[in-house]
N, C-alpha and C positions, 0 to 999 in steps of 0.2 A: 367181405358177403361171411358172417362166421356161421363156424362148423359147431352143434350142437353135440353133445355127444349121448347119443342113445342105447339103453338095452334094448337092444335087435329082438331076445327072448322072448322081452317083453312087452315087446313091441307086436311081438307075432303070435304071441298068447292074447292079449288084449289090447288093441290101438289105441281103445278111447283114454285108454291109463296113459296112455305116451305123448297123444295128437290130439290137438281140436278139434280137429276136421279132418276128411281125408286129402282135400289140398295141399296139407301140412307135410304130408306124406310124399309128396309129387317132390316137394320143396325142398325135402329133405336133404346133404349133401351128405357123400360119402356110405347112401343105399346104392345094391347093383337094384339092377328094373328086376330081379328075382325076387331081391328083396320086398321093394313096393309092393309087387304083386301080391305076393305072399300077403302081404299086411291088409293089404287092400282088400282079396280074399278074402279073409278074417272076418274082417271088417262087414264085409256082405255078410257073409253068415250070421254075424252078431246084430244086425239090423233086419233081415230077415225072421229072428226068431224074436228077438224084441215089435215087430213089427205084429207077429202072430199072437203074442202076449196082448198086445191091445187091442186086439181084436176078440180075444177073450175076456177082458173086463178090466185087463191091468194097465193101471195108470200111469204115463211117462209126462215129464215135462219138453219135451222136444217130440216133434214128429217123424216116426220110422220112416215113415215115406218120404221124409224131404232125407232124411239120412241116406237111406238106401238109394236115393236119385243122388247125391253127392257121392255116393262111393261109385258106383256106376259111372259115372262122367269121370274119374280120375279112373278108375282102370281102363276105358275105353283110352284116356291119353297116354295110354302107355305103350297103347298098341303102333307097328312100327306107319307114319305118313299122319299122324295125327299132333 
């Protein structure tokens, strides 16, 4: 398995600039569960803001609803027992 160095501060501030998809956060070695959760919660907030902006007529090239669903699934997978 390849270990990739990431800029944790950048990932927590703008996850989409570091990861292609929420599931990539889950598969990144070297991050604690708390770091992963923090990154995903930020991504969730970004996706919700994007969803609101899209609802207000601003266009986006990907579905914010699909992104939000992917973030929620990733967060849920961090819960014990999943």
